[in-house]
C-alpha positions as CSV (number, residue, x, y, z in Angstrom):
1,M,134.0,108.4,107.4
2,Q,134.4,108.6,103.7
3,S,134.6,104.9,103.2
4,R,131.2,104.6,105.1
5,W,129.5,107.1,102.9
6,L,131.0,105.4,99.8
7,R,129.7,102.0,101.0
8,I,126.2,103.5,101.6
9,V,126.1,105.1,98.0
10,L,127.2,101.7,96.5
11,T,124.7,99.9,98.3
12,I,121.9,102.1,97.1
13,L,123.2,102.1,93.6
14,T,123.4,98.2,93.7
15,H,119.8,98.0,95.0
16,I,118.7,100.3,92.3
17,L,120.5,98.3,89.8
18,V,119.0,95.0,91.0
19,V,115.4,96.4,91.0
20,G,115.9,97.7,87.5
21,L,117.2,94.2,86.2
22,L,114.2,92.6,88.0
23,V,111.8,94.9,86.1
24,V,113.5,94.3,82.8
25,S,113.4,90.4,83.4
26,F,109.7,90.7,84.3
27,G,109.0,92.6,81.1
28,F,111.0,90.2,79.0
29,S,109.0,87.3,80.5
30,L,105.8,89.1,79.7
31,F,107.0,89.4,76.1
32,L,107.8,85.7,76.0
33,G,104.4,84.8,77.3
34,L,102.5,87.1,75.1
35,Q,104.4,87.0,71.9
36,V,106.4,83.7,71.8
37,R,104.9,80.9,73.7
38,P,102.7,80.9,76.9
39,I,104.8,78.2,78.5
40,L,108.0,80.3,78.2
41,G,106.1,83.3,79.8
42,N,105.1,81.1,82.7
43,V,108.8,79.9,83.2
44,G,109.9,83.4,83.0
45,L,107.4,84.6,85.7
46,I,108.4,81.7,88.0
47,T,112.0,82.7,87.5
48,V,111.3,86.3,88.3
49,V,109.4,85.4,91.5
50,V,112.4,83.3,92.6
51,L,114.8,86.1,91.8
52,V,112.6,88.6,93.8
53,V,112.6,86.1,96.9
54,L,116.4,85.8,96.6
55,Y,116.7,89.5,96.4
56,V,114.5,90.1,99.4
57,Y,116.3,87.5,101.4
58,F,119.9,88.3,100.5
59,G,119.3,92.1,100.1
60,W,117.2,92.9,103.1
61,I,116.5,90.1,105.6
62,R,120.0,88.6,106.0
63,P,121.9,91.9,106.4
64,I,119.4,93.1,109.1
65,S,119.7,89.7,110.9
66,R,123.5,90.0,110.7
67,K,123.5,93.4,112.3
68,V,121.2,92.3,115.1
69,S,123.3,89.2,115.9
70,R,126.4,91.4,116.1
71,R,125.0,93.7,118.7
72,P,126.2,93.0,122.3
73,A,123.8,91.4,124.6
74,D,122.0,93.9,127.0
75,L,122.9,93.2,130.7
């Protein structure tokens, strides 16, 4: 029982950390676009969009689909 709660807490902390890193990378790409060169900002924003898509897929869609596929079939 304790390992289940630990896993849940670690999962929540991991999601918070990833979202925080995505926000920081978005801010850095805005900095690059506004202060350094616009093309670097565009590349940074595209990179952030790709990272968000990967996070949504590996963090939310894939785990849900794995749980559904492991359930026994209804008879």
